[in-house]
C-alpha positions in Angstrom: -164.6 -53.5 -116.0 -164.2 -56.7 -117.9 -161.5 -55.2 -120.1 -159.7 -54.2 -116.9 -159.9 -57.7 -115.4 -158.6 -59.3 -118.6 -155.9 -56.8 -119.4 -152.7 -58.4 -120.5 -150.9 -57.8 -117.2 -153.8 -59.1 -115.0 -154.3 -62.1 -117.3 -150.7 -63.0 -116.9 -151.0 -62.8 -113.1 -154.1 -64.9 -113.2 -152.5 -67.6 -115.3 -149.5 -67.6 -113.0 -151.7 -67.9 -109.9 -153.7 -70.7 -111.4 -150.6 -72.5 -112.5 -149.2 -72.2 -108.9 -152.5 -73.5 -107.4 -152.7 -76.3 -109.9 -149.1 -77.3 -109.1 -149.9 -77.3 -105.4 -153.0 -79.6 -105.9 -151.0 -82.0 -108.1 -148.2 -82.1 -105.6 -150.7 -82.8 -102.8 -152.0 -85.8 -104.8 -148.7 -86.8 -106.3 -148.4 -90.6 -106.9 -146.0 -92.4 -104.6 -142.6 -93.0 -106.1 -139.6 -95.2 -105.2 -136.1 -95.1 -106.7 -135.4 -98.8 -107.4 -131.8 -98.7 -108.5 -131.7 -96.5 -111.6 -135.5 -96.8 -112.1 -138.2 -94.5 -110.8 -141.1 -96.7 -109.9 -144.5 -94.9 -109.7 -147.3 -96.6 -107.7 -150.8 -95.5 -106.6 -152.8 -94.9 -103.5 -154.7 -98.0 -102.4 -156.5 -95.9 -99.7 -155.9 -92.8 -97.7 -153.4 -94.7 -95.5 -151.8 -97.1 -97.9 -149.7 -97.0 -101.1 -149.6 -99.7 -103.7 -146.8 -100.7 -106.1 -147.8 -103.6 -108.3 -146.7 -105.7 -111.3 -143.0 -105.6 -110.5 -141.1 -108.4 -112.2 -139.1 -110.4 -109.7 -137.8 -112.9 -112.3 -137.1 -113.0 -116.0 -140.2 -114.1 -118.0 -140.3 -117.9 -118.0 -140.7 -118.1 -121.8 -139.1 -120.2 -124.5 -135.9 -121.7 -123.2 -136.8 -120.5 -119.7 -140.0 -122.5 -119.8 -139.8 -125.4 -117.4 -136.5 -124.0 -116.1 -135.4 -122.6 -112.7 -136.4 -118.9 -112.3 -133.8 -116.3 -113.1 -133.8 -113.4 -110.6 -134.6 -110.0 -112.1 -131.7 -108.0 -110.9 -132.9 -104.6 -112.3 -135.7 -103.1 -114.3 -134.9 -102.4 -118.0 -136.2 -98.9 -118.0 -135.7 -95.5 -116.4 -139.4 -95.2 -115.4 -141.8 -98.0 -114.4 -145.6 -97.7 -114.0 -146.4 -99.9 -110.9 -150.0 -98.8 -110.5 -151.6 -102.1 -111.4 -151.1 -105.8 -110.9 -149.2 -107.8 -113.5 -150.5 -110.8 -115.5 -151.9 -113.8 -113.6 -150.3 -117.2 -114.2 -151.9 -119.6 -116.6 -154.5 -121.9 -114.9 -157.4 -124.2 -115.8 -160.9 -122.9 -116.3 -162.8 -124.5 -113.4 -166.2 -123.9 -111.8 -164.5 -124.5 -108.4 -162.0 -121.6 -108.8 -164.0 -119.3 -106.5 -164.2 -122.1 -103.9 -160.5 -122.7 -103.9 -159.8 -118.9 -104.0 -162.1 -118.1 -101.1 -160.8 -120.8 -98.7 -162.9 -120.7 -95.7 -160.8 -118.6 -93.3 -161.5 -115.8 -90.8 -158.4 -113.8 -91.6 -159.0 -111.7 -94.6 -155.8 -109.8 -94.5 -156.1 -110.3 -98.2 -159.6 -109.9 -99.4 -160.5 -111.2 -102.9 -160.6 -108.7 -105.7 -162.8 -109.8 -108.6 -163.2 -106.6 -110.6 -161.2 -106.2 -113.8 -158.8 -109.1 -113.2 -155.4 -108.9 -115.1 -155.0 -111.1 -118.2 -153.3 -114.5 -117.7 -150.0 -115.3 -119.3 -146.9 -117.3 -119.0 -145.1 -114.0 -118.3 -146.6 -113.8 -114.8 -143.8 -113.7 -112.2 -144.7 -110.4 -110.5 -144.5 -109.0 -107.0 -146.8 -106.4 -105.4 -146.1 -104.2 -102.4 -148.5 -102.4 -100.0 -146.9 -99.9 -97.6 -148.1 -97.2 -95.2 -148.5 -93.8 -96.9 -145.4 -91.6 -97.1 -143.1 -94.4 -95.8 -139.5 -93.3 -95.9 -136.8 -95.6 -97.4 -135.1 -95.6 -94.0 -138.2 -96.8 -92.1 -137.1 -100.4 -91.7 -140.6 -101.8 -91.3 -141.4 -105.5 -90.8 -142.6 -107.3 -93.9 -145.4 -109.9 -94.3 -144.8 -111.9 -97.4 -148.0 -113.7 -98.7 -148.3 -116.8 -100.9 -151.8 -117.5 -102.2 -153.5 -120.9 -102.2 -155.5 -122.6 -104.9 -154.5 -126.3 -105.0 -151.2 -125.4 -106.9 -153.4 -124.9 -110.0 -155.4 -121.7 -109.4 -155.2 -118.3 -107.8 -153.3 -115.0 -108.2 -151.9 -112.2 -106.1 -154.5 -109.7 -107.4 -157.2 -111.6 -105.5 -155.7 -110.6 -102.2 -155.7 -106.9 -101.2 -153.4 -106.1 -98.4 -154.8 -102.6 -97.8 -156.8 -103.5 -94.7 -153.9 -105.3 -93.1 -151.5 -102.5 -93.6 -154.1 -99.9 -92.5 -154.7 -102.0 -89.3 -151.0 -102.1 -88.6 -150.8 -98.3 -88.9 -153.8 -97.8 -86.6 -152.3 -99.9 -83.9 -148.9 -98.2 -84.1 -146.9 -101.0 -85.5 -146.8 -100.4 -89.2 -145.8 -103.2 -91.6 -145.3 -103.8 -95.3 -147.4 -106.4 -97.1 -146.0 -108.2 -100.1 -147.6 -110.9 -102.4 -146.6 -112.7 -105.5 -147.7 -114.8 -108.4 -145.9 -118.2 -109.0 -146.2 -120.7 -111.8 -149.1 -123.1 -111.4 -150.1 -126.6 -112.6 -147.7 -128.4 -115.1 -145.7 -125.2 -115.6 -145.0 -124.8 -111.9 -144.9 -128.4 -110.9 -143.8 -130.6 -113.8 -143.8 -134.4 -113.1 -142.3 -137.6 -114.4 -138.9 -139.1 -114.7 -137.8 -136.6 -117.3 -138.6 -133.7 -115.0 -136.8 -135.5 -112.2 -133.7 -136.1 -114.3 -133.7 -132.5 -115.5 -133.9 -131.3 -111.9 -136.9 -129.1 -112.6 -139.3 -130.3 -109.8 -141.1 -127.9 -107.6 -140.5 -124.8 -109.8 -143.4 -123.0 -108.2 -141.6 -123.2 -104.9 -138.4 -122.0 -106.6 -140.4 -119.0 -107.9 -141.4 -118.3 -104.3 -137.7 -118.5 -103.2 -136.7 -116.2 -106.0 -139.3 -113.7 -105.0 -137.9 -113.8 -101.4 -134.5 -113.2 -102.8 -135.9 -110.2 -104.7 -137.3 -108.9 -101.4 -133.9 -109.3 -99.7 -132.3 -107.2 -102.5 -134.9 -104.5 -102.9 -137.4 -104.2 -100.0 -135.3 -101.5 -98.4 -136.1 -99.1 -101.3 -139.7 -99.3 -100.1 -138.9 -98.8 -96.4 -138.9 -102.5 -95.5 -136.4 -104.4 -93.3 -135.0 -107.5 -95.1 -134.1 -108.9 -91.7 -137.8 -108.8 -90.5 -139.6 -110.8 -93.1 -142.4 -113.1 -92.0 -143.6 -115.5 -94.7 -147.2 -116.6 -94.6 -149.8 -118.3 -96.8 -153.0 -120.2 -96.9 -153.8 -123.7 -98.1 -151.5 -124.5 -101.0 -149.6 -121.2 -100.2 -149.2 -122.4 -96.6 -148.0 -125.8 -97.8 -145.3 -124.2 -100.0 -144.3 -121.8 -97.2 -144.0 -124.7 -94.8 -142.0 -126.8 -97.2 -139.4 -123.9 -97.2 -138.9 -124.8 -93.5 -137.5 -128.2 -94.6 -134.4 -126.4 -95.7 -132.5 -124.4 -93.1 -131.4 -122.0 -95.9 -134.8 -120.3 -95.4 -133.3 -118.6 -92.3 -131.4 -116.3 -94.8 -134.7 -115.2 -96.3 -137.1 -114.9 -93.4 -137.2 -114.8 -89.6 -140.7 -116.3 -89.0 -143.8 -117.8 -90.6 -147.5 -118.2 -90.3 -149.1 -121.3 -91.7 -152.9 -121.1 -92.4 -154.3 -124.5 -93.2 -151.2 -126.1 -94.6 -148.1 -128.0 -93.4 -145.1 -129.4 -95.3 -146.8 -132.8 -95.5 -150.4 -131.7 -96.0 -150.6 -133.2 -99.5 -149.7 -136.8 -99.6 -146.8 -137.0 -102.1 -145.3 -139.6 -104.4 -142.1 -139.5 -106.3 -142.2 -137.6 -109.6 -141.6 -140.8 -111.6 -144.5 -142.7 -110.0 -147.1 -144.0 -112.4 -149.9 -141.5 -111.6 -147.5 -138.6 -111.9 -146.0 -139.9 -115.1 -149.4 -140.5 -116.7 -150.5 -137.0 -115.6 -147.5 -135.5 -117.3 -148.1 -137.5 -120.5 -151.8 -136.4 -120.5 -150.7 -132.8 -120.3 -148.2 -133.1 -123.2 -150.8 -134.8 -125.4 -152.9 -131.6 -125.2 -150.1 -129.6 -126.8 -150.7 -130.4 -130.5 -147.1 -129.9 -131.7 -145.8 -132.3 -129.0 -148.6 -134.9 -128.8 -146.5 -137.4 -130.8 -143.6 -137.4 -128.2 -145.9 -137.5 -125.1 -144.7 -141.1 -124.3 -141.1 -140.7 -125.4 -139.6 -139.5 -122.2 -138.1 -136.6 -124.2 -140.8 -133.9 -124.1 -139.1 -130.8 -122.7 -137.3 -129.6 -125.9 -140.5 -129.8 -127.8 -142.5 -128.0 -125.1 -140.0 -125.2 -125.0 -140.4 -124.7 -128.7 -144.2 -124.7 -128.6 -146.1 -121.5 -129.1 -147.4 -119.6 -126.1 -150.9 -120.1 -127.4 -150.5 -123.9 -127.5 -149.1 -124.0 -123.9 -151.9 -121.7 -122.7 -154.6 -123.8 -124.3 -153.1 -127.0 -122.8 -152.9 -125.6 -119.3 -156.5 -124.3 -119.4 -157.6 -127.8 -120.4 -155.9 -129.4 -117.5 -158.4 -131.4 -115.4 -158.5 -130.6 -111.7 -160.3 -132.9 -109.4 -161.1 -131.7 -105.9 -161.5 -135.3 -104.5 -157.9 -136.4 -105.5 -154.5 -135.1 -104.6 -153.2 -132.9 -107.3 -150.9 -134.5 -109.9 -149.1 -131.1 -110.3 -148.0 -130.2 -106.9 -145.0 -130.4 -104.5 -142.9 -133.6 -105.0 -140.3 -135.3 -102.8 -137.0 -134.6 -104.5 -134.2 -136.6 -102.9 -131.6 -135.0 -105.2 -132.8 -131.5 -104.4 -132.7 -129.3 -101.3 -136.3 -128.1 -101.2 -138.1 -131.3 -100.4 -135.4 -133.9 -99.8 -137.4 -136.6 -98.1 -140.7 -137.6 -96.5 -141.5 -135.1 -93.8 -141.8 -137.6 -90.9 -138.2 -138.7 -91.5 -137.0 -135.1 -91.6 -138.9 -134.3 -88.4 -137.3 -137.3 -86.6 -133.9 -135.9 -87.4 -134.7 -132.3 -86.6 -134.0 -131.3 -90.2 -136.1 -128.1 -90.4 -135.6 -124.4 -89.8 -135.5 -123.2 -86.2 -137.7 -120.1 -86.9 -140.7 -119.2 -84.8 -144.1 -119.8 -86.4 -147.9 -119.7 -86.0 -149.8 -122.7 -87.4 -153.5 -123.4 -87.5 -156.4 -125.1 -89.2 -160.1 -124.7 -89.7 -162.7 -126.9 -88.2 -164.0 -128.7 -91.3 -161.1 -128.7 -93.7 -162.2 -131.9 -95.4 -165.6 -130.8 -96.6 -164.0 -129.0 -99.6 -162.5 -132.3 -100.9 -165.2 -134.9 -100.1 -167.6 -135.7 -103.0 -171.3 -136.0 -103.0 -171.1 -139.5 -104.5 -171.8 -142.4 -102.0 -168.7 -144.3 -101.0 -168.5 -147.8 -99.5 -165.8 -149.1 -97.2 -164.0 -150.6 -100.3 -164.3 -147.2 -102.1 -162.7 -145.4 -99.2 -160.0 -148.2 -98.8 -159.1 -147.8 -102.5 -158.9 -144.0 -102.1 -156.5 -144.3 -99.1 -154.4 -147.0 -100.8 -154.2 -144.8 -104.0 -153.0 -141.7 -102.2 -150.5 -143.8 -100.2 -148.8 -145.4 -103.2 -146.2 -146.5 -104.0 -145.7 -148.4 -100.8 -143.1 -146.9 -98.4 -143.0 -149.8 -96.0 -144.8 -153.0 -96.8 -148.1 -153.8 -98.5 -149.4 -155.5 -95.4 -148.5 -152.5 -93.3 -150.5 -150.2 -95.7 -153.5 -152.5 -95.7 -153.5 -152.8 -91.9 -153.1 -149.1 -91.6 -156.1 -148.4 -93.8 -158.2 -151.0 -91.9 -157.4 -149.2 -88.7 -158.3 -145.8 -90.2 -161.7 -147.2 -91.3 -162.3 -148.4 -87.7 -161.3 -145.1 -86.2 -163.5 -143.1 -88.6 -166.9 -145.0 -88.6 -169.8 -144.1 -90.8 -171.6 -142.3 -88.1 -172.8 -138.8 -89.2 -172.8 -137.6 -85.6 -169.0 -137.8 -85.4 -168.3 -136.8 -89.0 -167.5 -133.4 -90.7 -169.0 -130.9 -90.6 -168.5 -131.5 -86.9 -171.1 -130.7 -84.3 -174.0 -131.1 -86.7 -175.4 -134.3 -85.3 -177.1 -136.7 -87.7 -177.8 -133.9 -90.2 -176.6 -135.0 -93.7 -177.4 -131.8 -95.7 -178.9 -133.9 -98.4 -175.6 -135.8 -98.9 -174.8 -139.5 -98.5 -173.6 -140.6 -95.0 -170.2 -141.3 -96.5 -169.7 -137.6 -97.2 -169.2 -136.7 -93.5 -167.0 -139.8 -93.0 -164.7 -139.0 -95.9 -164.6 -135.3 -95.0 -163.4 -136.2 -91.5 -160.8 -138.6 -92.8 -159.4 -136.3 -95.5 -159.5 -133.2 -93.2 -157.5 -134.9 -90.6 -155.2 -136.7 -93.0 -154.4 -133.6 -95.2 -154.5 -130.8 -92.6 -155.2 -131.5 -88.9 -152.8 -134.4 -88.2 -149.9 -132.8 -90.3 -150.3 -129.5 -88.4 -150.2 -131.3 -85.0 -147.3 -133.4 -86.1 -145.4 -130.2 -87.2 -146.2 -128.4 -83.9 -145.1 -131.4 -81.8 -141.8 -131.8 -83.8 -141.1 -128.1 -83.4 -141.7 -128.2 -79.6 -139.5 -131.3 -79.3 -136.6 -129.3 -80.8 -137.3 -126.1 -78.9 -138.8 -124.1 -81.7 -141.1 -121.3 -80.6 -144.6 -121.7 -82.0 -148.2 -120.8 -81.5 -151.3 -122.9 -82.6 -154.8 -121.8 -83.4 -158.0 -123.6 -84.4 -160.7 -121.7 -86.2 -163.8 -123.4 -84.9 -166.5 -121.6 -86.8 -169.0 -124.2 -88.2 -168.3 -124.8 -91.9 -171.1 -126.5 -93.8 -170.5 -128.5 -97.0 -169.4 -126.3 -99.9 -172.0 -125.5 -102.5 -171.2 -127.0 -105.8 -171.7 -123.6 -107.3 -168.5 -122.6 -105.5 -170.0 -120.6 -102.7 -168.6 -121.4 -99.3 -171.5 -121.3 -96.9 -169.7 -119.4 -94.2 -169.0 -115.7 -93.5 -166.4 -114.6 -90.9 -167.3 -111.9 -88.4 -165.5 -108.6 -88.8 -164.6 -108.6 -85.1 -162.9 -112.0 -85.3 -161.0 -111.0 -88.4 -159.8 -107.9 -86.6 -158.6 -110.0 -83.7 -156.7 -112.3 -86.0 -155.1 -109.4 -87.9 -153.9 -108.0 -84.6 -152.3 -111.3 -83.6 -150.7 -111.6 -87.0 -149.3 -108.0 -87.1 -148.1 -108.3 -83.5 -146.2 -111.5 -84.4 -144.7 -110.0 -87.6 -143.5 -107.0 -85.6 -142.3 -108.6 -82.4 -142.3 -112.4 -83.0 -144.9 -112.5 -80.3 -148.7 -112.3 -80.9 -149.1 -110.7 -77.5 -147.5 -107.3 -77.8 -150.2 -105.5 -75.8 -151.1 -103.2 -78.7 -154.1 -102.8 -80.8 -157.5 -104.2 -79.8 -158.0 -106.1 -76.6 -157.6 -109.9 -77.1 -156.8 -112.9 -75.0 -153.3 -113.9 -74.2 -152.1 -116.5 -76.6 -149.8 -119.1 -74.9 -146.9 -120.7 -76.6 -147.2 -124.4 -77.7 -144.5 -126.3 -75.9 -143.7 -130.0 -75.3 -145.0 -129.7 -71.7 -148.0 -127.4 -72.6 -149.6 -128.4 -75.9 -152.3 -125.8 -76.1 -154.0 -123.8 -78.8 -156.1 -120.7 -79.2 -159.7 -121.6 -80.3 -161.3 -118.9 -82.4 -165.0 -119.1 -82.6 -167.0 -115.9 -83.2 -166.3 -113.6 -80.2 -165.5 -116.6 -78.0 -161.7 -116.9 -78.1 -160.4 -119.4 -75.6 -157.3 -121.5 -74.8 -157.7 -125.3 -75.0 -155.6 -128.4 -75.0 -154.6 -129.5 -78.5 -156.2 -132.9 -78.1 -159.3 -133.0 -80.2 -159.7 -136.4 -82.0 -156.6 -137.5 -80.1 -156.8 -141.2 -80.9 -157.5 -140.7 -84.6 -154.8 -138.2 -85.3 -152.4 -139.9 -83.0 -152.6 -142.9 -85.2 -152.3 -140.9 -88.4 -149.1 -139.3 -87.0 -147.8 -142.8 -85.9 -148.3 -144.1 -89.5 -147.3 -140.9 -91.2 -144.6 -142.6 -93.4 -147.0 -145.3 -94.5 -149.4 -142.5 -95.6 -146.7 -140.7 -97.5 -146.2 -138.1 -94.8 
C-alpha cells in the first residue's frame, strides 16, 4: 500500500499539489508592495487592517559636505527592490534621563503610541519617512493624508516611537480611511545650528527644512501608496507642533498641505532670539569644543568646514554630550531668520500684518503645560525675574519696557499655590517648593497657552477657519524618573481620533461619522469658544480662562520675544 502511495506518478502529483497549496498560502500572506518609480518597495503588515512601509529615504544622507547644509530631496531610490519592512535610523540625540518624559508628552491623543522595543540605531543618516495605509489600498484610492512631526524639545525623539496603526484602523472602521505618515528630522546642533556663522551661511532651521523636504517627497510620491497629495493635513505635538505651526508663517505651505492640527505648540511657543545672540553663540561654541578635531577653532567664527570634515564618530559623540536643560529654552531650536522665508520675523509682527497661511486648523493645549519645565529648586522673585529677563533678551523694545513687563507678570502670577499649576489642586505642593506651581503657571502660559490663544485670535481676525480644544485632565508634576503621572482614558482617545480623522477627511471635525461625540463649534472673532476634553465630560466653553494674565502676555508679546 505504501509503495502504491509513493509510486513515482503519485509522488509527482503530491509534490505538485503541495506546491500549489504552498503558493496559495504564500499569495494569501504576500507582503504589501508598491511600485515607486522603477523600484519595487516591499512593506509589511502592521495589523490585520493596516500595512506599513518604513525607512524610505526622503533626502540624501546629510553627511560630509551635506552636513550642516540644506536637505537635498531624494528623487528616486537607487535600487530595483527596496525592503521597507522596518524603520530607518533615528537621528543623533543626547543621552538624557528625561527622554521618556519628552517623548511621552502628556496628551490624550495617542494616534501615535510610543514603541520602545528594538529601537533602530541612531545615525547622521536618518532622514527617513514611514507610511501606514489601510490594507490592500489601491494606488488610485486618493486617500487623505495625515503627516506627523514628533516632539522632543528639538533635541530628542524619532518616528519609530509613534505607531500610526491605531489611527489608520480607526479611520477604516468609521468609513473614512486615511494614510498616516511620519518622519525623522535632524535634531540639536545638526538640525538647528546657531551663531553668526550659521546665520551668514544661511543654514538656520535645518530641521524645519527637513520637514519641508519630506512634505515635498509626499507631494511627489504619496500617490504611489494611494494617497492624495491635495489632501495633506500636517500635525505634530510639542516641538513637532511648533515646527508645523512655523510653516504657517510662509504662505508657500499652501502648496504642501491643506490643513493642520497643532497639539501643544504654536509658532511662537519657544521664546526665540537671533542666532547671533550671545547665548546662541556660546551654545554653538560649546558644541564645537566637544568635537576634538575642531576644538581649536571653536571661537574662530569659521567652524563649518572643520565640522564637515570631522568623522561621523566625532560628531555623534559631540551630539550625545550636548546638555539639555528642561528649565531653559533650547539653544538649538527654531530661530528668527530675517533673511530667510521660514521664520522671517517675530510672530506678533507677522500676525499684525496677516502674514500667515490661510489654511484651516485645529489648535489646543493641555491643562498643565508648564509642570514639565518648572524645576524643584526654590525660586525667589528675583530668580524668576532673572529667568524672564534672560528668555526675553536681547531687548526688542526698551530695557524699561522689559523690566516693567516682568514686574507686571510677577504681580499677575502671585506665589499662591491655590492658583498655580497643577491647577485645581488647592494648596497641595506635592513635596515641592511653593515657587514650583508659580513658575509652572508662568511658563505654561508664556510658552503654550498665550501663544495658542494669540494664534487663534489672529486667525479669526483674518477669517481663517479654526477649532480650539483644551485637554483639561489634571496633570500632576512630572516624576524626575521621567514618568508622567497621567494616563489618558481609552474613550477620550477614541473621541479625539474621530475628531482628527474627520477633520483630515473633510476639513470639519463634525462629519457625523464614527462614534457619537459633541458638536465642535468653530472659533470665530465673535464666538471665541473651545472644546474642553476632560475624561468623558466633553463640553463647549468660552476661551477665557486666565483672561487677564494671558491678555497681558499677548499684549506684551513682542517684549517677550513672541
